[in-house]
C-alpha positions in Angstrom: -2.5 16.6 -30.1 -5.9 14.9 -28.7 -6.6 14.5 -25.2 -8.8 11.7 -24.3 -10.5 11.5 -21.0 -11.8 7.7 -19.9 -14.1 7.3 -17.2 -13.5 3.4 -16.9 -16.0 0.9 -15.4 -16.0 -2.9 -14.9 -18.1 -3.3 -18.3 -18.0 0.0 -20.2 -16.2 3.2 -20.3 -17.2 6.6 -21.2 -14.5 8.2 -23.5 -14.3 11.9 -24.2 -12.0 13.3 -27.0 -11.0 17.0 -27.1 -8.6 18.7 -29.2 -5.7 21.4 -28.1 -8.2 24.3 -28.5 -10.8 22.4 -25.8 -13.2 21.4 -28.4 -15.2 18.3 -27.8 -14.6 16.0 -30.9 -16.7 13.0 -29.4 -18.1 11.5 -26.2 -19.2 8.1 -26.4 -19.7 4.6 -24.2 -17.5 1.8 -25.3 -17.7 -1.9 -24.0 -14.6 -2.8 -22.2 -13.5 -5.1 -24.9 -9.7 -5.0 -25.6 -10.6 -5.3 -29.6 -13.2 -2.5 -29.4 -10.7 -0.1 -27.5 -7.8 -0.8 -29.9 -10.0 -0.1 -33.0 -11.2 3.1 -31.4 -7.8 4.4 -30.4 -6.6 3.2 -33.6 -8.9 5.4 -35.5 -8.3 8.8 -33.8 -5.9 9.7 -36.7 -3.8 11.9 -34.7 -1.3 11.8 -31.9 -3.4 11.6 -28.8 -2.8 11.3 -25.0 -5.1 9.4 -22.4 -6.3 10.0 -19.0 -8.0 7.5 -16.7 -9.0 7.7 -13.2 -7.2 5.0 -10.9 -10.4 2.7 -10.6 -10.1 -1.0 -9.4 -9.6 -2.3 -13.0 -7.3 0.0 -14.6 -4.4 -2.6 -15.0 -5.5 -4.0 -18.5 -6.4 -0.7 -19.7 -3.1 1.1 -19.1 -1.6 -2.1 -20.3 -3.3 -1.9 -23.7 -2.6 1.7 -24.1 1.2 1.0 -23.7 1.0 -1.7 -26.1 -0.3 0.7 -28.5 2.4 3.3 -27.5 0.0 5.9 -26.4 1.0 8.2 -23.4 -1.3 7.4 -20.6 -1.8 9.4 -17.2 -3.4 7.7 -14.2 -5.6 10.3 -12.2 -5.8 10.2 -8.5 -9.3 9.9 -7.7 -9.0 11.5 -4.3 -7.5 14.5 -5.6 -9.5 15.2 -8.8 -11.5 17.9 -7.2 -13.3 19.1 -10.5 -14.8 15.4 -10.7 -15.4 14.8 -6.9 -17.2 18.0 -6.2 -19.1 18.7 -9.5 -22.7 19.5 -8.9 -23.6 17.6 -12.2 -21.8 14.3 -12.1 -22.5 11.6 -14.8 -20.2 9.7 -16.8 -20.1 12.1 -19.9 -19.3 15.0 -17.5 -16.6 13.1 -15.8 -14.8 11.8 -19.0 -15.1 15.3 -20.3 -13.6 17.0 -17.2 -10.7 14.4 -17.4 -9.9 15.2 -21.1 -10.0 19.1 -20.3 -7.6 18.7 -17.3 -5.5 16.4 -19.3 -5.4 19.2 -21.9 -4.6 21.9 -19.3 -2.0 19.7 -17.7 -3.5 19.9 -14.4 -4.5 16.0 -14.0 -3.6 15.0 -10.6 -1.3 12.2 -11.7 -0.9 8.7 -9.8 1.9 6.3 -10.3 1.5 3.4 -12.8 3.0 0.7 -11.1 5.3 -1.8 -13.1 3.9 -5.2 -14.0 6.3 -7.0 -11.6 5.4 -4.9 -8.9 1.6 -5.5 -9.5 2.2 -9.5 -9.2 4.2 -9.1 -6.1 1.3 -6.9 -4.7 -1.4 -9.4 -5.5 0.6 -12.4 -4.0 1.4 -10.3 -0.7 -1.9 -8.9 -0.3 -3.5 -12.4 -1.1 -1.5 -13.7 1.9 -2.6 -10.9 4.0 -6.1 -11.5 3.2 -5.7 -15.2 4.3 -3.9 -14.1 7.5 -7.0 -11.8 8.2 -9.4 -14.4 7.7 -7.6 -16.7 10.0 -7.5 -14.2 12.8 -11.2 -13.3 12.3 -12.1 -17.0 12.7 -9.7 -17.5 15.8 -11.4 -14.3 17.5 -14.8 -16.0 16.9 -13.4 -19.2 18.7 -12.3 -17.1 21.6 -15.8 -15.6 21.6 -17.4 -18.9 21.7 -15.3 -19.8 24.6 -16.1 -16.8 26.6 -19.7 -17.3 26.1 -19.3 -20.2 28.5 -16.6 -19.0 30.6 -14.0 -21.1 29.4 -10.4 -19.8 29.6 -7.2 -21.7 28.7 -4.7 -20.9 31.3 -1.7 -21.0 28.9 -0.8 -18.8 25.9 -1.5 -20.7 22.4 -4.7 -21.8 22.2 -4.2 -23.2 18.7 -1.0 -25.1 19.4 -1.0 -28.8 20.0 -1.5 -28.3 23.8 -4.4 -25.9 23.4 -6.0 -28.2 20.7 -5.9 -31.2 23.2 -7.7 -28.8 25.7 -10.3 -28.0 23.5 -10.9 -31.5 22.6 -11.5 -32.4 26.3 -14.3 -29.7 26.7 -17.8 -30.9 27.6 -19.8 -29.0 25.0 -23.3 -29.4 23.8 -23.2 -31.2 20.5 -24.1 -28.1 18.7 -21.7 -26.2 20.2 -19.0 -28.8 19.7 -19.8 -28.8 15.8 -19.7 -25.2 15.6 -16.1 -25.1 17.4 -15.0 -28.2 14.9 -15.9 -26.2 12.0 -14.2 -23.2 13.0 -11.0 -25.1 14.0 -11.1 -26.8 10.5 -11.3 -23.4 9.0 -8.3 -22.4 10.9 -6.4 -25.7 10.0 -7.4 -25.0 6.2 -6.0 -21.3 6.3 -2.8 -22.5 7.8 -2.3 -24.9 5.1 -3.2 -22.3 2.3 -0.7 -19.8 4.2 2.0 -22.2 4.1 1.4 -22.9 0.3 2.0 -19.2 -0.4 5.1 -18.8 1.9 7.6 -20.4 -0.1 6.5 -18.4 -3.3 6.9 -15.1 -1.7 10.4 -16.4 -0.2 11.6 -17.3 -3.7 10.2 -14.1 -5.1 12.2 -12.1 -2.6 15.6 -14.1 -2.9 15.4 -13.3 -6.6 15.0 -9.5 -6.0 18.2 -7.8 -4.9 16.7 -4.9 -2.9 14.4 -7.3 -0.9 17.5 -9.3 -0.1 19.4 -6.1 0.9 16.3 -5.2 3.3 16.3 -8.7 4.8 19.8 -7.8 6.4 17.8 -5.4 8.7 16.8 -7.1 11.9 13.1 -7.8 12.2 12.4 -7.7 8.3 11.9 -11.0 6.8 11.0 -11.9 3.2 7.2 -11.1 3.2 8.2 -7.5 4.8 11.0 -7.1 2.3 9.2 -8.0 -0.7 6.1 -5.8 0.4 8.3 -2.8 0.9 10.1 -3.0 -2.5 6.6 -3.5 -4.2 5.0 -0.7 -2.7 8.0 1.6 -3.3 8.1 0.2 -7.0 11.4 2.1 -7.9 13.5 4.4 -5.5 14.3 6.6 -8.3 10.7 8.0 -8.0 11.5 9.8 -5.0 13.9 12.8 -5.1 14.8 12.4 -1.3 13.8 10.5 1.7 11.1 13.0 3.0 9.1 12.6 -0.4 9.2 8.8 0.3 7.8 9.4 3.8 5.2 11.4 2.5 4.2 8.8 0.1 3.8 6.5 3.1 1.9 9.1 4.8 4.2 9.3 7.7 4.8 12.9 7.8 2.8 15.3 10.0 0.0 17.2 8.4 0.7 21.1 8.2 -2.0 23.8 8.4 -0.6 27.2 7.8 -2.4 30.5 7.9 -0.6 34.0 8.0 2.0 33.6 10.7 0.5 30.7 12.3 1.8 27.2 11.5 0.5 24.1 13.3 1.8 20.6 12.9 -0.8 17.9 13.3 -1.2 14.0 13.1 0.7 12.1 10.2 -1.4 12.5 6.9 -2.1 8.8 6.3 -2.1 9.6 2.6 -0.3 7.4 0.0 0.4 3.7 0.4 -1.6 2.3 3.6 0.4 -1.1 3.1 3.8 0.6 3.0 2.7 2.5 6.4 1.3 -0.5 7.9 4.2 -2.8 7.4 6.6 -0.1 8.7 4.7 0.4 12.0 4.3 -3.5 12.4 8.2 -3.9 12.0 8.6 -1.2 14.8 6.4 -2.8 17.3 9.2 -4.2 19.0 11.6 -1.3 18.6 11.9 -0.9 22.4 14.2 -4.0 22.5 16.4 -3.2 19.4 20.1 -2.3 20.1 20.5 0.1 17.0 19.8 3.4 15.9 16.0 2.7 15.6 15.8 1.5 19.2 17.6 4.6 20.5 15.2 7.0 18.4 12.2 4.8 19.9 13.3 5.3 23.4 13.9 9.0 23.1 10.5 9.5 21.6 8.6 7.3 23.7 10.0 9.1 27.1 8.7 12.3 25.4 5.5 11.5 23.4 4.5 8.0 24.5 4.5 4.6 22.7 1.8 5.4 19.8 4.0 8.3 18.6 7.3 6.7 19.3 6.3 3.8 17.0 5.2 6.2 14.1 8.5 8.3 14.3 10.6 5.0 14.6 8.6 3.7 11.1 9.5 6.9 9.7 13.3 6.8 10.6 13.1 3.2 9.4 11.9 4.3 6.0 14.6 7.0 5.7 17.1 4.3 6.4 15.5 2.2 3.6 15.6 4.9 1.2 19.4 5.5 1.4 20.0 1.8 1.4 18.1 1.0 -1.8 19.4 4.3 -3.5 22.9 3.8 -2.8 22.9 -0.1 -2.3 24.4 0.6 1.2 24.1 -1.8 4.2 21.7 -1.1 7.1 24.7 -0.5 9.5 26.4 1.9 7.0 23.5 3.9 6.8 22.7 3.7 10.7 26.3 5.0 11.3 25.7 7.9 9.1 22.6 8.7 10.7 24.4 8.7 14.2 27.0 11.0 12.7 24.3 13.2 11.3 22.5 13.4 14.7 25.8 14.1 16.9 26.7 16.9 14.5 23.3 18.7 14.7 23.5 18.2 18.6 27.0 19.8 18.6 25.4 22.7 16.3 22.6 23.5 18.7 25.3 23.7 21.4 
């Protein structure tokens, strides 16, 4: 068996090949060309497995290896300490280190997402980028008005009423031109977001798991599809705690001898999954369900910030059982209440 470490870049890749005894067979640079890569791996002449760091352009490379029926492992760049902390660091050393870690079965693997999940993520993150751009432009409009002490009395500056107020403002022609161009940007971004929304809704309706999640109060098509795409197969997680860990919603732990200290949440794993869950729980105070009850208990003890995070973790646990068992949220919520009551009774 050969073990191949690949330090992948946008235009070229450094490829190191070692055998079972750790002897280096080759360490060469290859252009990122599908035909060249196919010829190289096809010429190895022995069974091989490949390890590559999860860079921004790994999709095409992993897909190519899967087409060739070559086992591939995606290395978590933040956990590959042998590379991150190396004193001598260049492409040849990195590729060789990857190959040796792969041979020793010590490569910290990252999940290779399915093609469907990648497409969903691409669409959802594109919409998120458009929304953030629109928010940035709106903030610039507010900043422009603040410089001249202009305040719109009502909420909704970018509604029809707010636009009429903006048109009536007496501004210098230069300032008026800047304002009009920013408003045009907002309108353009509104239009682009409106074009993306039906595609997201259609994709969510075609996905059984996303449809199930939309039955939860506060979760729409965008949120449901994002959660499903980021989880990318509930069977990957042996229990709800592993899923919460993947979202970075579990407390960090520092243990030394007899001292154990629990700190803030780890924030490891998927930032998108963590973000959307916390967003959903922003208005948990008004919920009349197990999540609202949990939020109100925690906010009384630890404040709003901790309550939102704790409720997001509770929601993710419910989502785990919904996706694993195909249960409704009401069924899972009832089970959670029963479990909490049983635990309270046991504590006396």
